[in-house]
N, C-alpha and C positions, 0 to 999 in steps of 0.2 A: 156675347163677348166678341169684340172686334180683335183683329190680329195683334195690334199693338198691346192691348190689355192681356191677351193670351201669352205673348212672348214674356211680358213682365211677370205674369203669374207662374209660368214655367220655371223661370229663374228663381223666384221666391220659394216655390215648392221644392226644387232641387236643393236650394240652400238649407231649407228646413230639415230635410232628411239626410243630407250629406254626412258621412261618406257612403250611405246606402244608395244603391242604384234604383232607377225607375225605368222600366221598359217603355218603348214607344206605344205599345198596346195599353199599358196602365195609364200613361199620360193621356192617350186618346180618349179612354173611358172617362177620365177625370174632367176633361175639357170638352167632351161631346164632339170630338172630331175623329177622323181616321188616323191610323198609325202613320200613314204616308204623309199626312199633313203635319204631324208632329215631327217627322224626320226632316221635312223642309224647314220647319220652325227652328229646329236644333241647328241645322246647317246655317241658317241666317244668323243665329246667335253666335255661332263659332266664327263666322266671317266678321262679326262685329267685335271680335276679340274677347267674348265671354268665355272663361276657361271651363268649358264643358267637354268631357271626353267620354268615350264609350267603353264599357267593360264587356268583354266577351264571355260566353258561357251561358249555361241554362238559366242561371240566376243573374245574368248580366243586365246591363241597361245603361242609361245615361247618368253621369255623376258630375256634380259641380266640384271644382277643385277645393280642397279643404281650407286653403287660405281665404276663400270667399265665404266660409261658413263659420258659425259660432263655435267656440271651443266648448267642452263640457262645462255646464254651469254648476255653481255650488249651491243650488237651491235644494233644500231638504224636501222630502216627500210631503211633509206637513205644509211647507210654504207653497208648493205647487198646488195642493188641494185648496188652500186658502185663497189663492189667486183665482182658481177655477170657480169657487163659490162666489167671489166678488164679481166675476164676469158673467155668471149664469143668467142674470136677468138683462143682458145687454140688449136683446130684442132688436127693435128698430131705432135705438138711440144713435146719436152721431158716432161714427167710427166703430160701429158694432162689428162689421166684418173684419176690420183691422185688429180689434180686440181678440176675436177668435183666431185670426192668423197668428197673432203674437203668442197665444196660448199653445198653438200647435208647434211653433218654433221652440218654445221653452221645453215642451215635452220631448221633442226630437233631439234637442241638444243635451238633455240630461243623461248621465250615465245610465246604461240599460237597467241595472239593478234598482237604482233610485226611481226610475220611471215606472217600473213594474210595481214597486212598493206604493207609489203615488196612486196608480190605477186601482190597486187593491184597497187602499185607504179610502178612495173616493166612493167605493161601493158601500162603505159604512157611514156615509153621510147622506141623509135624505132631506129634501126641502118640501115642506108641507104647502099645499095650495088647494084651493077649491077647484071643482071641475071646470068652472068658467075661466080659471087662471091657467089651466093646464097648457093651453096653446102658447101662452106667454113664456113658459119655461122651456119649451122645445126649441132647440137651436134652429135659427133661420137667418137668412141673409137680409141685410138691410134693403129696403125697397129702393126702386130707382129714383124716386123723388129725394129720399134722404141722401143718396149718393150725389145727385146734382147739387144739392145745397152744400154738402161737404166740399165739393169741387169749387163752387163759387167762393166760399169762405176762404179756402186755402189759396186760391188764385187772386183774391182781392178784386173781384169783378162784380158788376151789377147783375142782379138776378130778377127775372121776370116770372111772376107767380100768378096762379089763379087761387084765390083764397075764399073759403066759405066761413062766414061768421057764425056766431052762436045760433042765429035764427035761420041759417042755411043760405043766406044771400051770398052769391059769389061775385067777387070783383077782381079786376085785373090790376096788378100792382107792379111797379118797378121799384125794387128795394136794394139797399146797400147793406149786405150782411154784416152784422157786428159781432155778436157772441151767441153761442148756444147756452141755454139755461136748462138744467135738469130740475124738474119740479117734483112734488110729492106724487105718489101713485104711479111712478114711471112715466109721467107725461113730460115731454120735452118741448122747448120753445126756441124759436129763432127771434132774437132781438135785432131789429134792423131799422135803418132810416128809410121811411116810406116816402117816396117822392109824390105819391098822390096826396098824402096828408101833410107833407113838408115837415115831418117830425118823426121822432122815434116811435115805433110801434112794436108790440109783442105778438108773434104769430105762433099758434100751436102747430107743431109739425103735422099732426094727424088731420088738420083741417086744410092743409095745402093740397089742392087738387092736382096741380100741375106746376112744373118748374122748369125753367130754361135758362142756361147760362148765356150771358152776352159777352162781347169783347171789350166792353167799356170798363175801364179801371175806376174803382171807387176812390173818392177823395179821402184823405187822412182824417180820422175822427178819434177823439179820446175814448178809450174803453170805459172810462168812468161815466161818460155820457149815456152809454147803453145800459150799464149795470144799474144806474139810478132809476131806470124806468120799470124795473121789475118790482111790483108791489108785494109787501109782506113776506119778503124772502131775505135771508142772510146770504151774501155772496161768498162762496168758497171756491177755490180753484183746485183742480186735480193735483195731488202731491206727486211730484216726479223725483224728489230727492228725500 
């Protein structure tokens, strides 16, 4: 993790646990750096007008001002567990890390009693899987390639990839990311305009061997042009409201 990413992650972590403090030692262990490095990071954030202050005492540490944190949420323990179940198979899907981050913020912002009830209730829910599926159910961060693809899609820039087809042949492609598509069995696809084929192509994320973001902006294309190239699937969008 580079310093810019770490600074952002420190703010997000402190926001999630506010008003509870986190010491430099705890933050250092979380981000695999020294406490002294964390102290310099906090100073840089304070100089950038981020409202972080230090609480003294044995249980003290750094705290993000409450005005920058979420108020207690009116999620019931049952709703929190339902969200956790829905996110459980996030695996290496797009925005998997953000999904787990959101779950952490939700739990940190819930009133203490409701949060403890949700944790207790979660122990009464079990998800069955075969031994081969066990690894898929264990929390893990999204791989670096998935993060690169997310970044290209969000920034609207051309992506250079090394792609292995079903026969294992690898080709270099410059593609214009269009949409992510979640398929059956947890398989995810990137639908993109392939400059090599001069047409829309569907790429399985687990067959992308390497990915690199470029500085070239992609031209505007209709989302319908991408969705229409996904065979035998009904297009649905994540419900946000």
